[in-house]
N, CA, C and O atoms as CSV, one atom per row, in Angstrom:
chain,resi,resn,atom,element,x,y,z
A,1,UNK,N,N,69.277,99.543,92.094
A,1,UNK,CA,C,69.208,99.237,90.836
A,1,UNK,C,C,71.074,99.963,90.675
A,1,UNK,O,O,72.053,99.332,90.277
A,2,UNK,N,N,71.041,101.196,91.064
A,2,UNK,CA,C,71.618,102.181,91.253
A,2,UNK,C,C,73.150,101.749,92.257
A,2,UNK,O,O,74.377,101.786,92.176
A,3,UNK,N,N,71.912,101.296,93.302
A,3,UNK,CA,C,73.046,100.829,94.068
A,3,UNK,C,C,74.210,100.177,94.200
A,3,UNK,O,O,75.221,100.363,94.877
A,4,UNK,N,N,73.603,98.767,92.825
A,4,UNK,CA,C,74.259,97.642,92.913
A,4,UNK,C,C,75.301,98.051,91.534
A,4,UNK,O,O,76.291,97.345,91.342
A,5,UNK,N,N,75.052,99.048,90.745
A,5,UNK,CA,C,76.332,99.162,89.818
A,5,UNK,C,C,77.067,100.450,90.543
A,5,UNK,O,O,78.135,100.736,90.002
A,6,UNK,N,N,76.782,101.098,91.415
A,6,UNK,CA,C,77.967,101.435,92.251
A,6,UNK,C,C,78.252,100.950,92.872
A,6,UNK,O,O,79.264,101.522,93.277
A,7,UNK,N,N,78.033,99.715,93.660
A,7,UNK,CA,C,78.965,98.731,94.354
A,7,UNK,C,C,79.719,97.909,94.019
A,7,UNK,O,O,80.648,97.510,94.722
A,8,UNK,N,N,79.350,97.357,92.451
A,8,UNK,CA,C,79.964,96.736,91.422
A,8,UNK,C,C,81.368,97.479,90.982
A,8,UNK,O,O,82.426,96.852,91.029
A,9,UNK,N,N,81.324,98.570,90.640
A,9,UNK,CA,C,82.190,99.920,90.039
A,9,UNK,C,C,83.257,99.870,91.200
A,9,UNK,O,O,84.304,99.257,90.989
A,10,UNK,N,N,83.007,100.585,92.612
A,10,UNK,CA,C,83.843,100.718,93.920
A,10,UNK,C,C,84.257,99.504,94.290
A,10,UNK,O,O,85.030,99.376,95.239
A,11,UNK,N,N,83.773,98.402,93.552
A,11,UNK,CA,C,84.561,97.622,94.434
A,11,UNK,C,C,85.647,96.559,93.405
A,11,UNK,O,O,86.318,95.659,93.910
A,12,UNK,N,N,85.651,96.864,91.946
A,12,UNK,CA,C,86.458,96.942,90.642
A,12,UNK,C,C,87.122,98.561,90.990
A,12,UNK,O,O,87.276,98.538,89.769
A,13,UNK,N,N,87.401,99.272,91.233
A,13,UNK,CA,C,88.366,100.278,91.503
A,13,UNK,C,C,88.921,99.803,92.513
A,13,UNK,O,O,90.152,99.808,92.484
A,14,UNK,N,N,88.342,99.321,93.556
A,14,UNK,CA,C,89.086,99.100,95.124
A,14,UNK,C,C,89.799,97.685,94.638
A,14,UNK,O,O,90.991,97.573,94.927
A,15,UNK,N,N,89.244,96.731,94.012
A,15,UNK,CA,C,90.348,95.917,93.714
A,15,UNK,C,C,91.619,95.998,92.825
A,15,UNK,O,O,92.608,95.308,93.076
A,16,UNK,N,N,91.559,96.954,91.666
A,16,UNK,CA,C,92.398,97.403,90.875
A,16,UNK,C,C,93.444,98.887,91.481
A,16,UNK,O,O,94.354,99.432,90.855
A,17,UNK,N,N,93.059,99.147,92.505
A,17,UNK,CA,C,93.848,99.580,93.529
A,17,UNK,C,C,94.790,99.322,94.300
A,17,UNK,O,O,95.833,99.958,94.449
A,18,UNK,N,N,94.245,97.815,95.118
A,18,UNK,CA,C,95.182,96.942,96.012
A,18,UNK,C,C,96.070,96.737,95.089
A,18,UNK,O,O,97.161,97.292,95.223
A,19,UNK,N,N,95.809,95.843,93.859
A,19,UNK,CA,C,96.739,95.314,93.366
A,19,UNK,C,C,97.881,96.258,92.565
A,19,UNK,O,O,99.033,95.906,92.309
A,20,UNK,N,N,97.136,97.798,92.176
A,20,UNK,CA,C,98.162,98.867,91.979
A,20,UNK,C,C,99.612,98.711,93.091
A,20,UNK,O,O,100.787,98.447,92.835
A,21,UNK,N,N,98.770,99.062,94.640
A,21,UNK,CA,C,99.590,99.648,95.096
A,21,UNK,C,C,100.163,98.072,95.474
A,21,UNK,O,O,100.022,99.018,96.248
A,22,UNK,N,N,100.427,97.328,95.625
A,22,UNK,CA,C,100.982,96.135,95.771
A,22,UNK,C,C,102.060,95.708,94.700
A,22,UNK,O,O,103.131,95.164,94.968
A,23,UNK,N,N,101.673,95.992,93.636
A,23,UNK,CA,C,102.700,95.823,92.129
A,23,UNK,C,C,103.561,97.208,92.182
A,23,UNK,O,O,104.514,97.080,91.413
A,24,UNK,N,N,103.566,98.178,92.662
A,24,UNK,CA,C,103.929,99.553,92.412
A,24,UNK,C,C,105.124,99.286,93.180
A,24,UNK,O,O,106.131,99.293,92.472
A,25,UNK,N,N,105.262,99.132,93.988
A,25,UNK,CA,C,106.915,98.334,94.669
A,25,UNK,C,C,107.826,97.303,93.908
A,25,UNK,O,O,108.991,97.318,94.305
A,26,UNK,N,N,107.585,96.529,93.034
A,26,UNK,CA,C,108.048,96.148,92.033
A,26,UNK,C,C,108.654,96.374,90.521
A,26,UNK,O,O,109.574,95.894,89.858
A,27,UNK,N,N,107.385,97.608,90.297
A,27,UNK,CA,C,107.575,98.282,89.207
A,27,UNK,C,C,108.237,99.454,89.364
A,27,UNK,O,O,108.683,99.754,88.256
A,28,UNK,N,N,108.630,100.547,90.444
A,28,UNK,CA,C,109.295,101.284,90.599
A,28,UNK,C,C,110.507,101.223,91.091
A,28,UNK,O,O,111.347,102.122,91.074
A,29,UNK,N,N,110.628,99.905,91.639
A,29,UNK,CA,C,112.082,99.244,91.886
A,29,UNK,C,C,112.780,98.801,90.002
A,29,UNK,O,O,113.931,98.857,89.570
A,30,UNK,N,N,111.748,98.476,89.461
A,30,UNK,CA,C,112.653,98.053,87.951
A,30,UNK,C,C,112.578,99.586,87.132
A,30,UNK,O,O,113.227,99.884,86.129
A,31,UNK,N,N,111.622,100.433,87.844
A,31,UNK,CA,C,112.378,102.169,87.148
A,31,UNK,C,C,113.363,102.814,87.781
A,31,UNK,O,O,113.712,103.947,87.453
A,32,UNK,N,N,113.849,102.201,88.663
A,32,UNK,CA,C,114.578,103.011,89.920
A,32,UNK,C,C,116.346,102.500,88.870
A,32,UNK,O,O,117.279,103.293,88.743
A,33,UNK,N,N,116.344,100.951,88.249
A,33,UNK,CA,C,117.059,100.540,88.204
A,33,UNK,C,C,117.322,100.659,86.164
A,33,UNK,O,O,118.344,100.459,85.509
A,34,UNK,N,N,116.442,100.910,85.881
A,34,UNK,CA,C,116.336,100.929,84.288
A,34,UNK,C,C,116.004,102.423,83.432
A,34,UNK,O,O,116.019,102.526,82.205
A,35,UNK,N,N,115.743,103.388,84.277
A,35,UNK,CA,C,115.144,104.831,83.828
A,35,UNK,C,C,116.550,105.982,83.643
A,35,UNK,O,O,117.400,106.278,84.482
A,36,UNK,N,N,116.375,106.510,82.068
A,36,UNK,CA,C,117.420,107.316,82.254
A,36,UNK,C,C,117.195,108.486,82.921
A,36,UNK,O,O,116.110,108.868,83.360
A,37,UNK,N,N,118.363,109.106,82.992
A,37,UNK,CA,C,118.329,110.648,83.621
A,37,UNK,C,C,117.241,111.649,83.449
A,37,UNK,O,O,116.822,111.741,82.295
A,38,UNK,N,N,116.770,112.309,84.213
A,38,UNK,CA,C,116.003,113.125,84.155
A,38,UNK,C,C,116.719,114.716,83.041
A,38,UNK,O,O,117.628,115.424,83.474
A,39,UNK,N,N,116.208,114.895,81.983
A,39,UNK,CA,C,116.574,116.100,80.971
A,39,UNK,C,C,116.588,117.097,81.793
A,39,UNK,O,O,117.725,117.155,82.261
A,40,UNK,N,N,115.739,118.153,82.347
A,40,UNK,CA,C,115.849,118.715,83.243
A,40,UNK,C,C,117.214,118.451,84.648
A,40,UNK,O,O,117.442,119.607,85.005
A,41,UNK,N,N,117.830,117.809,85.229
A,41,UNK,CA,C,118.666,117.732,85.612
A,41,UNK,C,C,120.072,117.722,84.838
A,41,UNK,O,O,121.181,118.013,85.287
A,42,UNK,N,N,119.740,117.336,83.649
A,42,UNK,CA,C,121.204,117.607,82.793
A,42,UNK,C,C,121.236,119.016,82.344
A,42,UNK,O,O,122.230,119.596,81.907
A,43,UNK,N,N,120.334,119.391,82.458
A,43,UNK,CA,C,120.725,121.205,82.592
A,43,UNK,C,C,120.387,121.568,83.954
A,43,UNK,O,O,119.401,122.304,83.953
A,44,UNK,N,N,120.766,121.365,84.940
A,44,UNK,CA,C,121.057,121.990,86.132
A,44,UNK,C,C,119.721,122.135,86.865
A,44,UNK,O,O,119.881,122.735,87.928
A,45,UNK,N,N,118.647,121.829,86.669
A,45,UNK,CA,C,117.576,122.157,87.345
A,45,UNK,C,C,116.877,121.025,88.120
A,45,UNK,O,O,117.428,119.934,88.266
A,46,UNK,N,N,115.589,121.313,88.641
A,46,UNK,CA,C,115.276,120.258,89.208
A,46,UNK,C,C,114.062,120.408,88.927
A,46,UNK,O,O,113.507,121.490,89.114
A,47,UNK,N,N,113.118,118.833,88.181
A,47,UNK,CA,C,111.681,119.632,88.088
A,47,UNK,C,C,111.177,119.022,89.131
A,47,UNK,O,O,111.738,118.476,90.081
A,48,UNK,N,N,109.122,119.281,88.652
A,48,UNK,CA,C,108.651,119.478,90.025
A,48,UNK,C,C,108.530,117.972,90.784
A,48,UNK,O,O,108.274,117.722,91.961
A,49,UNK,N,N,108.878,116.865,89.396
A,49,UNK,CA,C,108.493,115.538,90.012
A,49,UNK,C,C,109.664,114.624,90.109
A,49,UNK,O,O,109.495,113.405,90.095
A,50,UNK,N,N,110.961,115.216,90.218
A,50,UNK,CA,C,111.931,114.577,90.442
A,50,UNK,C,C,112.052,114.407,91.845
A,50,UNK,O,O,112.029,115.329,92.660
A,51,UNK,N,N,112.219,112.870,92.177
A,51,UNK,CA,C,112.033,112.325,93.255
A,51,UNK,C,C,110.908,111.241,93.291
A,51,UNK,O,O,111.034,110.098,93.729
A,52,UNK,N,N,109.857,111.765,92.787
A,52,UNK,CA,C,108.610,110.972,92.640
A,52,UNK,C,C,108.761,109.211,92.485
A,52,UNK,O,O,108.178,108.353,93.147
A,53,UNK,N,N,109.532,109.075,91.621
A,53,UNK,CA,C,109.416,107.689,91.793
A,53,UNK,C,C,110.230,106.560,92.737
A,53,UNK,O,O,110.112,105.338,92.824
A,54,UNK,N,N,111.116,107.538,93.407
A,54,UNK,CA,C,111.754,107.088,94.931
A,54,UNK,C,C,110.650,107.147,96.211
A,54,UNK,O,O,110.228,106.368,97.066
A,55,UNK,N,N,110.424,108.704,95.770
A,55,UNK,CA,C,109.420,108.918,96.870
A,55,UNK,C,C,108.200,108.013,96.952
A,55,UNK,O,O,107.993,107.742,98.135
A,56,UNK,N,N,107.212,107.377,96.043
A,56,UNK,CA,C,106.234,106.287,95.702
A,56,UNK,C,C,106.972,104.775,96.129
A,56,UNK,O,O,106.335,103.998,96.839
A,57,UNK,N,N,108.275,104.439,95.672
A,57,UNK,CA,C,109.063,103.129,96.045
A,57,UNK,C,C,108.952,103.125,97.602
A,57,UNK,O,O,108.467,102.235,98.300
A,58,UNK,N,N,109.597,104.509,98.064
A,58,UNK,CA,C,109.949,104.407,99.709
A,58,UNK,C,C,108.233,104.236,100.583
A,58,UNK,O,O,107.959,103.665,101.639
A,59,UNK,N,N,107.493,104.865,99.775
A,59,UNK,CA,C,105.972,105.005,100.406
A,59,UNK,C,C,105.330,103.961,100.756
A,59,UNK,O,O,104.639,103.828,101.767
A,60,UNK,N,N,105.622,102.901,99.614
A,60,UNK,CA,C,104.744,101.349,99.676
A,60,UNK,C,C,105.446,100.728,100.097
A,60,UNK,O,O,105.132,99.546,100.235
A,61,UNK,N,N,107.135,101.304,100.647
A,61,UNK,CA,C,107.601,99.747,101.377
A,61,UNK,C,C,107.710,100.295,102.893
A,61,UNK,O,O,107.990,99.511,103.800
A,62,UNK,N,N,107.445,101.871,103.174
A,62,UNK,CA,C,106.577,101.951,104.510
A,62,UNK,C,C,107.891,102.991,105.034
A,62,UNK,O,O,108.038,103.103,106.251
A,63,UNK,N,N,108.820,103.730,104.128
A,63,UNK,CA,C,109.592,104.512,104.676
A,63,UNK,C,C,109.115,105.676,104.399
A,63,UNK,O,O,109.143,106.024,103.219
A,64,UNK,N,N,108.714,106.323,105.124
A,64,UNK,CA,C,107.687,107.623,105.027
A,64,UNK,C,C,108.856,108.566,104.881
A,64,UNK,O,O,109.117,109.041,103.775
A,65,UNK,N,N,109.576,108.859,105.960
A,65,UNK,CA,C,110.605,109.629,106.455
A,65,UNK,C,C,111.417,110.063,105.025
A,65,UNK,O,O,111.589,111.196,104.575
A,66,UNK,N,N,111.921,108.559,104.388
A,66,UNK,CA,C,113.111,108.929,103.288
A,66,UNK,C,C,111.566,109.056,101.819
A,66,UNK,O,O,111.888,109.147,100.634
A,67,UNK,N,N,110.385,109.037,102.154
A,67,UNK,CA,C,109.554,108.998,100.960
A,67,UNK,C,C,109.652,110.323,101.059
A,67,UNK,O,O,110.019,110.946,100.063
A,68,UNK,N,N,109.338,111.040,102.313
A,68,UNK,CA,C,108.936,112.736,102.320
A,68,UNK,C,C,109.918,113.670,101.642
A,68,UNK,O,O,109.652,114.670,100.976
A,69,UNK,N,N,111.219,113.106,101.964
A,69,UNK,CA,C,112.475,113.575,101.735
A,69,UNK,C,C,112.723,113.798,100.537
A,69,UNK,O,O,113.266,114.832,100.151
A,70,UNK,N,N,112.211,112.482,99.497
A,70,UNK,CA,C,112.933,112.727,97.838
A,70,UNK,C,C,112.347,113.853,97.512
A,70,UNK,O,O,113.123,114.741,97.160
A,71,UNK,N,N,111.000,114.159,97.515
A,71,UNK,CA,C,109.494,114.710,96.993
A,71,UNK,C,C,108.349,114.986,98.152
A,71,UNK,O,O,107.674,114.040,98.558
A,72,UNK,N,N,108.155,116.338,98.674
A,72,UNK,CA,C,107.455,116.012,99.893
A,72,UNK,C,C,105.810,116.595,98.776
A,72,UNK,O,O,104.774,116.612,99.441
A,73,UNK,N,N,105.683,116.939,97.524
A,73,UNK,CA,C,104.537,117.675,97.137
A,73,UNK,C,C,104.004,116.103,96.531
A,73,UNK,O,O,102.780,115.982,96.468
A,74,UNK,N,N,104.778,114.997,96.119
A,74,UNK,CA,C,104.256,113.891,95.610
A,74,UNK,C,C,103.988,113.122,96.947
A,74,UNK,O,O,102.837,112.913,97.332
A,75,UNK,N,N,104.933,112.770,97.542
A,75,UNK,CA,C,104.238,112.605,99.086
A,75,UNK,C,C,102.605,112.800,99.744
A,75,UNK,O,O,101.885,111.952,100.269
A,76,UNK,N,N,102.354,114.274,99.483
A,76,UNK,CA,C,101.366,114.911,99.578
A,76,UNK,C,C,100.239,114.589,99.104
A,76,UNK,O,O,99.246,114.327,99.782
A,77,UNK,N,N,100.350,114.583,97.216
A,77,UNK,CA,C,99.334,114.219,96.254
A,77,UNK,C,C,99.245,112.242,96.662
A,77,UNK,O,O,98.227,111.757,96.168
A,78,UNK,N,N,100.124,111.198,97.430
A,78,UNK,CA,C,100.256,110.164,97.705
A,78,UNK,C,C,98.773,110.209,98.265
A,78,UNK,O,O,97.777,109.727,97.725
A,79,UNK,N,N,98.852,110.928,99.522
A,79,UNK,CA,C,97.717,110.910,100.630
A,79,UNK,C,C,96.902,111.488,100.438
A,79,UNK,O,O,96.080,111.034,101.235
A,80,UNK,N,N,96.220,112.603,99.676
A,80,UNK,CA,C,95.316,112.895,98.807
A,80,UNK,C,C,94.543,111.513,98.133
A,80,UNK,O,O,93.372,111.438,98.504
A,81,UNK,N,N,94.982,110.393,97.203
A,81,UNK,CA,C,94.688,110.060,96.410
A,81,UNK,C,C,94.170,108.786,97.273
A,81,UNK,O,O,93.173,108.106,97.030
A,82,UNK,N,N,95.180,108.615,98.443
A,82,UNK,CA,C,94.583,107.674,99.824
A,82,UNK,C,C,93.233,107.548,100.409
A,82,UNK,O,O,92.410,106.666,100.654
A,83,UNK,N,N,93.466,109.630,100.596
A,83,UNK,CA,C,92.619,109.854,101.337
A,83,UNK,C,C,90.635,110.135,100.338
A,83,UNK,O,O,89.505,110.144,100.826
A,84,UNK,N,N,90.977,110.258,99.300
A,84,UNK,CA,C,90.082,110.075,97.915
A,84,UNK,C,C,89.567,108.970,97.923
A,84,UNK,O,O,88.344,109.077,97.832
A,85,UNK,N,N,90.030,107.573,98.013
A,85,UNK,CA,C,89.494,106.378,97.751
A,85,UNK,C,C,88.754,105.865,99.244
A,85,UNK,O,O,88.037,104.875,99.386
A,86,UNK,N,N,89.086,106.672,100.097
A,86,UNK,CA,C,88.838,106.116,101.439
A,86,UNK,C,C,86.765,106.884,101.779
A,86,UNK,O,O,85.757,106.446,102.333
A,87,UNK,N,N,87.113,108.036,101.110
A,87,UNK,CA,C,86.009,108.956,100.869
A,87,UNK,C,C,85.012,108.240,100.031
A,87,UNK,O,O,83.838,108.126,100.382
A,88,UNK,N,N,85.436,107.808,99.037
A,88,UNK,CA,C,84.613,107.319,97.824
A,88,UNK,C,C,83.919,105.896,98.787
A,88,UNK,O,O,82.737,105.555,98.745
A,89,UNK,N,N,84.796,105.358,99.456
A,89,UNK,CA,C,84.495,103.711,99.655
A,89,UNK,C,C,83.460,104.079,100.746
A,89,UNK,O,O,82.382,103.488,100.818
A,90,UNK,N,N,83.956,105.451,101.915
A,90,UNK,CA,C,82.870,105.364,103.162
A,90,UNK,C,C,81.387,106.073,102.254
A,90,UNK,O,O,80.324,105.931,102.859
A,91,UNK,N,N,81.322,106.736,100.993
A,91,UNK,CA,C,80.097,106.949,100.588
A,91,UNK,C,C,79.233,105.840,100.010
A,91,UNK,O,O,78.019,105.758,100.196
A,92,UNK,N,N,79.895,105.075,99.360
A,92,UNK,CA,C,78.922,104.316,98.152
A,92,UNK,C,C,78.875,103.137,99.005
A,92,UNK,O,O,77.820,102.516,99.134
A,93,UNK,N,N,80.104,102.736,99.683
A,93,UNK,CA,C,79.897,100.995,100.209
A,93,UNK,C,C,79.013,101.724,101.371
A,93,UNK,O,O,77.823,101.410,101.333
A,94,UNK,N,N,79.403,102.685,102.446
A,94,UNK,CA,C,78.936,102.509,103.843
A,94,UNK,C,C,77.540,103.753,104.020
A,94,UNK,O,O,76.942,104.000,105.068
A,95,UNK,N,N,77.326,104.301,102.832
A,95,UNK,CA,C,76.449,105.026,102.477
A,95,UNK,C,C,76.367,105.985,104.003
A,95,UNK,O,O,75.370,106.052,104.723
A,96,UNK,N,N,77.710,106.685,104.251
A,96,UNK,CA,C,77.834,108.472,105.043
A,96,UNK,C,C,77.462,109.053,104.834
A,96,UNK,O,O,77.518,108.972,103.607
A,97,UNK,N,N,76.926,109.889,105.066
A,97,UNK,CA,C,76.465,111.398,104.492
A,97,UNK,C,C,77.261,112.676,104.523
A,97,UNK,O,O,77.018,113.700,103.884
A,98,UNK,N,N,78.447,112.417,105.531
A,98,UNK,CA,C,79.575,113.379,105.480
A,98,UNK,C,C,80.164,113.214,104.762
A,98,UNK,O,O,80.494,114.227,104.146
A,99,UNK,N,N,80.779,111.816,104.249
A,99,UNK,CA,C,81.672,111.569,103.092
A,99,UNK,C,C,81.203,111.568,102.032
A,99,UNK,O,O,81.716,110.862,101.163
A,100,UNK,N,N,80.121,112.324,101.763
A,100,UNK,CA,C,79.741,112.808,100.345
A,100,UNK,C,C,80.106,114.733,100.492
A,100,UNK,O,O,80.782,115.271,99.615
A,101,UNK,N,N,79.694,115.340,101.378
A,101,UNK,CA,C,80.218,116.355,101.398
A,101,UNK,C,C,81.567,116.833,101.500
A,101,UNK,O,O,81.921,117.919,101.041
A,102,UNK,N,N,82.407,115.940,102.166
A,102,UNK,CA,C,83.606,115.572,102.145
A,102,UNK,C,C,84.048,115.621,100.435
A,102,UNK,O,O,84.661,116.578,99.960
A,103,UNK,N,N,83.699,114.639,99.775
A,103,UNK,CA,C,84.207,114.136,98.439
A,103,UNK,C,C,84.010,115.415,97.620
A,103,UNK,O,O,84.953,115.742,96.898
A,104,UNK,N,N,82.546,116.441,97.637
A,104,UNK,CA,C,82.391,117.595,96.868
A,104,UNK,C,C,83.221,118.445,97.302
A,104,UNK,O,O,83.669,119.224,96.460
A,105,UNK,N,N,83.615,118.559,98.481
A,105,UNK,CA,C,84.861,119.498,98.676
A,105,UNK,C,C,86.548,118.973,97.983
A,105,UNK,O,O,87.150,119.720,97.212
A,106,UNK,N,N,87.129,117.583,98.423
A,106,UNK,CA,C,88.081,117.404,97.623
A,106,UNK,C,C,88.507,116.989,96.114
A,106,UNK,O,O,89.575,116.809,95.528
A,107,UNK,N,N,87.059,116.926,95.767
A,107,UNK,CA,C,87.291,116.698,94.024
A,107,UNK,C,C,86.655,118.143,93.432
A,107,UNK,O,O,86.386,118.104,92.232
A,108,UNK,N,N,86.412,119.277,94.052
A,108,UNK,CA,C,85.946,120.522,93.334
A,108,UNK,C,C,86.726,120.523,91.998
A,108,UNK,O,O,87.332,119.466,91.827
A,109,UNK,N,N,86.840,121.242,91.212
A,109,UNK,CA,C,87.284,121.619,90.680
A,109,UNK,C,C,88.866,122.740,90.957
A,109,UNK,O,O,89.939,122.828,90.360
A,110,UNK,N,N,88.476,123.195,91.745
A,110,UNK,CA,C,88.882,124.828,92.579
A,110,UNK,C,C,90.393,123.933,93.066
A,110,UNK,O,O,91.539,124.142,92.669
A,111,UNK,N,N,89.983,123.065,93.892
A,111,UNK,CA,C,90.720,122.199,94.944
A,111,UNK,C,C,91.866,121.451,93.562
A,111,UNK,O,O,93.080,121.560,93.736
A,112,UNK,N,N,91.436,120.870,92.513
A,112,UNK,CA,C,92.286,120.587,91.190
A,112,UNK,C,C,93.160,121.583,90.525
A,112,UNK,O,O,94.262,121.295,90.058
A,113,UNK,N,N,92.673,122.671,90.499
A,113,UNK,CA,C,93.338,123.641,89.913
A,113,UNK,C,C,94.719,124.112,91.106
A,113,UNK,O,O,95.883,124.420,90.852
A,114,UNK,N,N,94.025,124.009,92.389
A,114,UNK,CA,C,95.036,124.267,93.365
A,114,UNK,C,C,95.852,123.284,92.891
A,114,UNK,O,O,96.773,123.555,92.119
A,115,UNK,N,N,95.644,122.274,93.229
A,115,UNK,CA,C,96.376,121.575,93.117
A,115,UNK,C,C,97.906,121.349,91.947
A,115,UNK,O,O,99.080,121.073,92.191
A,116,UNK,N,N,97.328,121.564,90.948
A,116,UNK,CA,C,98.192,121.806,89.157
A,116,UNK,C,C,99.162,123.137,90.109
A,116,UNK,O,O,100.348,122.921,90.356
A,117,UNK,N,N,98.505,124.430,90.553
A,117,UNK,CA,C,98.853,125.544,90.321
A,117,UNK,C,C,100.443,125.129,91.644
A,117,UNK,O,O,101.610,125.429,91.390
A,118,UNK,N,N,99.986,124.429,92.920
A,118,UNK,CA,C,101.013,124.222,94.041
A,118,UNK,C,C,102.052,123.597,92.985
A,118,UNK,O,O,103.203,124.025,93.077
A,119,UNK,N,N,101.789,122.638,91.993
A,119,UNK,CA,C,103.063,121.912,91.427
A,119,UNK,C,C,103.625,122.458,91.107
A,119,UNK,O,O,104.758,122.334,91.571
A,120,UNK,N,N,103.447,123.436,90.166
A,120,UNK,CA,C,104.441,124.597,89.359
A,120,UNK,C,C,105.134,125.365,90.348
A,120,UNK,O,O,106.353,125.510,90.254
A,121,UNK,N,N,104.407,125.929,91.391
A,121,UNK,CA,C,105.080,126.730,92.142
A,121,UNK,C,C,106.160,126.412,93.112
A,121,UNK,O,O,106.991,127.141,93.653
A,122,UNK,N,N,105.860,124.702,93.218
A,122,UNK,CA,C,106.706,124.195,94.162
A,122,UNK,C,C,108.065,123.849,92.755
A,122,UNK,O,O,109.216,124.282,92.822
A,123,UNK,N,N,107.686,123.261,91.964
A,123,UNK,CA,C,108.819,123.234,90.633
A,123,UNK,C,C,109.562,124.276,90.659
A,123,UNK,O,O,110.786,124.173,90.737
A,124,UNK,N,N,108.684,125.924,90.573
A,124,UNK,CA,C,109.838,127.136,90.817
A,124,UNK,C,C,110.650,127.293,92.040
A,124,UNK,O,O,111.872,127.443,92.036
A,125,UNK,N,N,109.790,127.242,93.240
A,125,UNK,CA,C,110.871,127.243,94.198
A,125,UNK,C,C,111.898,126.582,94.931
A,125,UNK,O,O,112.654,126.894,95.851
A,126,UNK,N,N,111.595,125.126,93.931
A,126,UNK,CA,C,112.849,124.381,94.476
A,126,UNK,C,C,113.930,124.241,93.390
A,126,UNK,O,O,114.714,123.299,93.274
A,127,UNK,N,N,113.855,125.175,92.728
A,127,UNK,CA,C,115.370,125.719,92.043
A,127,UNK,C,C,115.562,126.800,92.310
A,127,UNK,O,O,116.568,127.339,91.848
A,128,UNK,N,N,114.867,127.371,92.973
A,128,UNK,CA,C,114.839,128.943,93.147
A,128,UNK,C,C,114.917,129.382,94.457
A,128,UNK,O,O,114.931,130.608,94.565
A,129,UNK,N,N,114.964,128.842,95.330
A,129,UNK,CA,C,115.297,128.738,96.926
A,129,UNK,C,C,116.494,127.972,97.461
A,129,UNK,O,O,116.704,127.922,98.673
């Protein structure tokens, strides 16, 4: 019973992830065409997520070097999220034991807090170095 629920949830999650991945190309292009300027940029600062939309758009279209150049931190977050989806699939669909150990590491609250702190530090360093 528990396996069936997990299988259904992971399958639904995978379908949503695939639809999102393929539609994000068009959504980001629309955002690039219609978005107003960043308020941080108007005052001479670069926010930590500046270039994030271009990073996602270039990543999805396969321009990985351009994607990394716009915002390396967001690029890393994309890789982290892709790895998380793969690990969840390995654990729940294929029942691989090492995937459970990896999941416990990448979804640890310390890792999540580290990502948030890294994001803040990236924003500071981006403006003052």
